C-alpha positions, -999 to 999 in steps of 0.1 A, spaced: -1 -1 0 14 33 -12 14 64 15 -4 97 -4 7 122 21 -13 155 25 0 189 29 0 195 66 14 232 69 46 255 61 66 273 82 86 305 78 109 317 99 111 353 107 124 380 127 92 402 125 67 375 136 41 405 147 42 423 113 44 385 101 15 369 116 -7 398 112 -3 395 75 -10 360 74 -38 369 94 -52 389 70 -43 376 34 -56 342 47 -88 355 64 -69 331 95 -64 332 132 -39 327 163 -37 294 173 -13 297 197 18 323 199 47 323 226 79 342 217 92 315 196 69 304 178 32 315 162 11 291 147 -20 304 124 -52 286 109 -82 293 86 -94 259 78 -100 222 97 -68 214 107 -50 232 139 -27 251 121 -12 255 86 11 284 91 39 287 114 60 314 122 95 308 139 114 337 156 150 344 146 167 350 176 188 380 164 190 401 136 177 386 102 180 399 68 149 404 43 151 374 14 170 387 -13 156 381 -47 183 361 -58 186 338 -27 178 299 -36 153 289 -16 113 284 -23 100 308 -43 60 305 -31 32 288 -14 -2 291 -32 -37 288 -22 -68 279 -42 -98 297 -40 -128 280 -53 -138 303 -80 -132 336 -94 -151 352 -76 -139 339 -42 -103 356 -54 -117 384 -65 -136 392 -33 -105 385 -14 -86 410 -34 -107 434 -24 -109 428 10 -70 426 10 -69 458 -14 -90 481 14 -64 469 38 -37 483 13 -24 448 8 -23 442 -28 -6 422 -58 31 427 -68 13 409 -102 -12 390 -111 -6 363 -138 -29 346 -164 -10 312 -163 -37 294 -178 -43 269 -160 -42 288 -132 -57 324 -128 -33 343 -99 -23 371 -79 11 368 -62 15 389 -31 48 394 -9 48 390 30 64 412 52 98 388 45 96 391 8 82 356 8 57 353 -24 22 341 -17 0 333 -44 -37 331 -51 -54 312 -72 -80 296 -92 -80 265 -114 -92 268 -141 -97 234 -151 -124 216 -137 -100 184 -131 -59 177 -129 -63 159 -163 -72 186 -184 -50 210 -168 -26 188 -175 -39 185 -214 -37 223 -214 -1 223 -199 12 200 -228 -11 218 -257 3 245 -278 0 278 -257 16 265 -228 48 251 -247 47 287 -260 46 308 -231 46 283 -197 43 312 -170 17 335 -195 5 373 -194 4 396 -167 -35 412 -160 -53 443 -137 -68 428 -109 -89 464 -109 -98 455 -151 -108 423 -138 -129 429 -109 -148 457 -130 -153 436 -159 -167 406 -137 -186 429 -119 -200 441 -153 -212 406 -160 -184 391 -183 -183 355 -180 -161 340 -162 -146 316 -189 -135 349 -212 -116 364 -180 -96 335 -171 -89 332 -208 -54 342 -219 -68 360 -245 -87 385 -220 -53 389 -202 -31 397 -230 -53 424 -251 -45 448 -217 -5 442 -234 11 443 -197 46 440 -195 60 408 -192 57 397 -155 85 373 -151 112 400 -138 89 406 -110 86 370 -104 124 367 -100 130 401 -87 154 417 -111 
């Protein structure tokens, strides 16, 4: 019998645990389960914690864009309306994405936490993993595996105006805006 592990949690080491705690509680609509001088545990679903913060002793430095490390943690929303709702909640608190990308397989908004870690808020654009995998083996993805950037305010306005989800999550909608290549933002150059 093979084991099928389930994702449990992610741990960030930080020199600014209170700022990170506040950011993740706001971004994920989470709450603190436990916090002391060394650790903070945050939950947002039925798991006892999904994000943990480990306080570094002494001074810490913000991650440099070219540091070899995990690039981002991603969170999937049920549908585009939920993703846009979270965008509005965060925007109204002063937290905006650093870049939004129509990957094709997902529609994604990338944020940075106070330590510079990327956090992706996304929706899957396909009904099944098999459909997504087939798309990734197709010509559009082969031609550009990253995808074009999009303006979240334009997407929000279009959705509020009645534009169908299928149109907004198609790369063609994002390409019409002609925004710059998102890769330099993702890699920090």
